[in-house]
C-alpha positions as CSV (number, residue, x, y, z in Angstrom):
1,M,70.7,157.5,188.2
2,N,68.1,156.5,185.6
3,A,66.8,153.6,187.4
4,P,63.0,152.5,185.9
5,A,60.9,155.0,188.2
6,Q,63.3,157.9,186.7
7,L,63.4,156.9,183.6
8,A,59.6,156.4,182.8
9,R,59.5,160.3,184.3
10,R,61.5,161.2,181.2
11,L,59.6,159.6,178.9
12,A,56.4,161.0,180.4
13,E,58.2,164.2,179.3
14,G,58.4,163.5,175.9
15,E,62.2,162.1,175.7
16,A,63.7,159.1,173.8
17,V,65.7,156.5,175.8
18,L,67.7,153.8,175.4
19,F,67.5,150.2,177.1
20,P,68.9,146.3,177.0
21,T,66.4,143.7,175.4
22,D,67.1,140.2,175.0
23,T,67.8,140.7,171.6
24,L,68.8,144.2,170.7
25,P,69.5,147.6,172.7
26,A,66.2,149.4,172.3
27,L,65.4,153.2,171.1
28,A,62.4,153.8,172.9
29,A,59.9,156.6,173.4
30,R,56.3,157.1,174.6
31,P,53.6,155.9,171.5
32,E,52.1,159.9,171.3
33,A,56.3,160.9,171.0
34,A,57.1,158.0,168.5
35,A,58.0,160.7,165.5
36,L,60.6,161.4,167.3
37,L,62.2,158.1,166.5
38,W,62.1,158.3,163.3
39,R,64.2,161.5,163.4
40,L,66.6,160.3,165.5
41,K,67.5,157.0,163.6
42,Q,66.7,159.4,160.0
43,R,64.2,155.9,159.1
44,P,62.2,156.3,156.4
45,A,58.5,156.9,157.7
46,D,57.3,153.5,155.9
47,K,58.8,151.5,158.4
48,P,57.2,150.9,161.3
49,L,57.7,150.6,164.7
50,I,57.0,147.8,167.4
51,L,55.0,148.2,170.4
52,M,56.9,146.6,173.4
53,G,55.0,146.0,177.1
54,A,55.8,144.3,180.1
55,D,53.3,141.5,179.7
56,L,50.8,140.4,177.5
57,A,47.7,142.1,180.0
58,Q,49.6,145.3,179.7
59,L,49.5,144.8,175.6
60,I,45.4,144.3,175.7
61,E,44.7,146.8,177.8
62,A,46.7,149.5,176.2
63,L,45.0,148.5,172.5
64,G,41.4,148.1,174.0
65,V,40.5,146.1,171.0
66,P,39.3,142.2,171.1
67,W,42.2,139.9,170.5
68,Q,41.6,136.4,168.4
69,Q,42.1,133.0,170.6
70,A,44.7,132.4,168.0
71,W,46.7,135.7,168.8
72,I,46.4,135.3,172.7
73,E,47.9,131.3,172.2
74,Q,50.6,132.7,170.1
75,A,51.7,135.2,172.4
76,R,51.3,132.6,175.7
77,C,54.0,130.6,173.5
78,H,56.3,133.2,172.8
79,W,56.6,135.8,175.5
80,P,58.6,136.8,177.0
81,G,60.7,136.5,174.7
82,A,62.6,137.0,170.8
83,V,59.0,137.2,168.7
84,T,57.6,139.8,167.6
85,L,54.1,139.2,166.8
86,V,52.1,141.9,163.8
87,L,48.4,141.9,164.5
88,P,46.0,143.4,162.2
89,I,44.9,145.8,165.1
90,A,44.1,149.6,164.1
91,G,43.5,152.8,166.0
92,A,45.9,155.4,167.8
93,L,48.7,153.5,168.9
94,T,48.9,152.0,165.3
95,S,48.3,155.3,164.3
96,H,51.5,156.6,166.0
97,L,53.5,153.4,165.3
98,H,52.3,152.8,161.9
99,P,51.5,156.0,160.3
100,G,48.7,154.4,157.6
101,G,49.1,151.1,158.4
102,T,46.2,148.3,159.7
103,S,48.7,146.3,161.6
104,L,50.8,146.6,164.4
105,G,54.2,145.0,165.6
106,L,53.9,143.5,169.3
107,R,56.4,142.2,171.8
108,V,57.3,141.3,175.5
109,P,61.1,141.3,176.2
110,A,62.6,138.4,178.0
111,C,65.3,141.0,179.7
112,D,63.9,141.6,183.3
113,R,65.4,145.1,183.0
114,A,63.2,146.0,180.1
115,R,60.3,144.8,181.7
116,E,60.5,146.6,184.9
117,L,60.6,149.9,182.8
118,L,57.7,148.8,181.1
119,R,55.9,148.4,184.2
120,H,57.2,151.8,185.2
121,S,56.6,153.7,181.8
122,G,53.7,151.7,180.0
123,P,54.0,150.5,176.6
124,L,56.7,151.8,174.4
125,A,57.4,152.6,170.7
126,T,60.4,150.8,169.9
127,T,63.0,149.9,167.4
128,S,66.5,149.2,167.3
129,A,69.1,151.2,168.8
130,N,70.9,152.4,165.3
131,R,70.9,155.2,162.5
132,S,69.5,153.7,159.6
133,G,71.7,151.7,157.5
134,E,74.0,151.5,160.6
135,P,74.9,148.3,162.1
136,P,72.7,147.8,165.2
137,A,74.0,148.6,168.7
138,T,74.7,145.6,170.9
139,T,76.1,147.3,174.1
140,A,75.2,150.2,176.2
141,A,78.5,151.7,174.6
142,E,77.6,151.5,171.1
143,A,73.8,152.6,171.5
144,S,75.3,155.7,173.5
145,H,77.7,156.5,171.0
146,Q,75.1,156.3,168.1
147,F,72.8,158.6,170.4
148,P,74.7,160.4,172.5
149,G,72.6,163.0,175.1
150,L,70.0,160.3,175.4
151,S,69.1,158.6,178.9
152,L,70.0,155.3,179.4
153,L,68.5,152.8,181.7
154,E,70.9,152.1,184.6
155,P,72.9,150.3,186.4
156,L,75.0,149.5,183.6
157,P,76.6,147.5,182.1
158,W,73.3,145.7,180.9
159,P,73.0,142.3,179.9
160,P,73.8,140.9,177.1
161,G,71.4,140.3,174.5
162,S,71.4,137.6,172.1
163,G,72.7,140.3,168.8
164,Q,69.8,139.2,166.6
165,A,66.8,140.9,166.0
166,S,63.8,139.2,166.8
167,T,61.8,136.7,164.8
168,V,58.7,138.3,163.2
169,L,55.8,136.2,162.6
170,A,52.5,138.0,161.2
171,W,48.8,137.3,161.4
172,R,47.4,136.3,158.2
173,E,43.9,134.9,157.6
174,L,44.0,131.2,156.2
175,E,43.5,131.3,152.5
176,E,43.0,128.4,150.1
177,G,46.0,126.5,149.9
178,T,47.8,128.0,153.2
179,A,48.6,125.4,155.9
180,H,48.3,128.0,158.9
181,P,47.5,131.4,159.3
182,W,51.0,133.1,160.7
183,A,54.0,134.1,158.0
184,V,57.5,134.2,159.1
185,L,58.2,138.1,157.7
186,R,61.8,137.5,159.3
187,S,63.8,135.2,161.1
188,G,65.8,136.5,163.8
189,A,66.9,135.2,167.5
190,A,64.3,132.7,168.2
191,V,62.8,129.9,166.4
192,P,59.2,129.8,165.8
193,S,57.0,126.7,167.3
194,G,53.3,126.0,167.4
195,L,52.4,128.1,164.3
196,G,49.6,125.5,163.5
197,G,48.0,126.9,166.2
198,G,44.6,128.9,164.5
């Protein structure tokens, strides 16, 4: 049975796996094995992945860079939850998940099973469980059909997600004429709030 501890071992060995979240099922790998996700999805390399963590503290520790207070406030406002924060962070993890980029998308899902896995595995490179151009999977069966042979987090069935991708908020330094430093890059499962907190 692929309980969290067993699945974390498979991830540590360089495998990609499938697990539920509060939005859509995730295709995931350790950050250093993130290239596997682009190959599996047949996804253009210029589309970055998301780093998912069990909690804010785990992500801060993994990234090892100073966080602005406004980032921490926004994370505390929306995590765990269906909001991805895109922050101007560079370093090894960014180069794995966003090659050539200077920002990284981060999220803590509001799904107990997902966070349990992430506590065992550490932060993971993630993306929706579908081949590029195909509709995203919404169940374990759909995810397994698109990626046969990959290990799934058990037990099954998975708790249902919202069926929508996360909302994406990106940090922008305040410029003349802007009301707040956060930009909504994608409207999704969550309704953003607290965008004035910069």
